[in-house]
C-alpha positions in Angstrom: -14.6 -6.7 28.6 -14.0 -6.1 24.7 -15.9 -3.0 23.4 -17.6 -3.1 19.9 -15.6 -1.7 17.2 -16.9 1.8 16.1 -14.7 1.5 12.8 -16.8 2.2 9.7 -17.4 -0.7 7.3 -16.7 1.7 4.3 -15.2 4.9 3.8 -14.8 7.7 1.3 -10.9 6.9 1.4 -11.4 3.6 -0.3 -11.4 5.3 -3.5 -7.6 6.1 -3.1 -6.7 2.4 -2.9 -4.7 1.1 -5.5 -3.6 4.6 -6.9 -0.1 5.2 -7.3 1.6 7.6 -4.7 4.7 9.9 -5.1 6.7 9.2 -1.8 9.6 11.2 -3.0 7.3 14.6 -3.2 5.9 13.3 0.5 9.5 13.0 1.9 10.5 16.5 0.5 7.4 18.4 1.6 7.4 19.4 5.3 3.9 19.0 5.7 3.8 15.0 5.2 5.2 12.6 7.5 7.0 9.6 6.1 7.9 6.5 8.2 11.4 5.4 8.1 10.4 2.2 6.2 8.2 4.3 3.7 5.2 2.2 4.8 3.1 4.9 6.2 2.5 8.7 4.9 0.5 10.9 7.2 -0.9 14.3 7.0 -2.4 16.2 9.7 -4.5 19.2 10.1 -5.3 20.1 14.0 -6.7 17.3 15.6 -7.3 15.1 12.4 -5.0 13.4 10.4 -5.3 11.1 7.1 -2.8 8.0 6.8 -2.1 6.1 3.9 -0.2 2.4 4.2 1.8 2.1 1.2 3.3 -0.8 -0.6 5.7 -1.3 -3.5 4.8 -2.9 -6.7 7.7 -4.6 -8.2 6.4 -5.3 -11.5 5.7 -1.7 -12.2 8.4 -0.4 -10.0 6.2 2.2 -8.1 4.6 2.6 -4.7 1.1 2.6 -4.3 -2.0 3.1 -1.6 -2.8 -0.1 0.0 -5.0 1.3 2.7 -6.1 4.7 3.7 -7.9 5.9 7.0 -8.7 9.1 9.0 -7.4 9.5 12.6 -8.0 11.8 15.6 -5.3 13.3 17.6 -5.8 10.5 20.1 -4.8 7.9 17.5 -8.4 6.4 17.4 -9.4 5.6 13.6 -12.5 7.5 13.0 -15.2 7.6 10.1 -15.5 10.3 7.5 -18.6 11.9 9.1 -16.1 12.5 12.2 -13.9 14.7 10.4 -15.3 18.1 10.2 -15.8 19.5 6.6 -12.9 22.1 6.7 -10.4 19.7 7.8 -11.3 16.8 5.7 -11.3 19.3 2.4 -7.9 20.5 3.2 -6.4 17.2 3.9 -7.9 15.8 0.9 -6.8 18.5 -1.3 -3.3 18.2 0.0 -3.1 14.4 0.2 -4.3 14.3 -3.8 -1.1 16.2 -4.8 0.9 13.0 -4.0 -1.5 10.8 -6.0 -0.9 9.9 -9.8 
């Protein structure tokens, strides 16, 4: 039996979609995890993480955030309200250092 998705329809993180992301900085900062193909950037704080999917814009020659979500350590996607305030604020503060 297929269970109903608990994924939220709207997330606070949607405001970051479309913003330029500095993958060079992420690749050289040990706190960030960048996938080999540079399509995912992740940042973790305890049992919670923020993960951004990136895309390259050939017209402007830069990477941007295509999608962004919260995850729990069991790899389940969660909503804004499920991330403790302290973890959310810390992750967002560090994530914003990559955005232009």
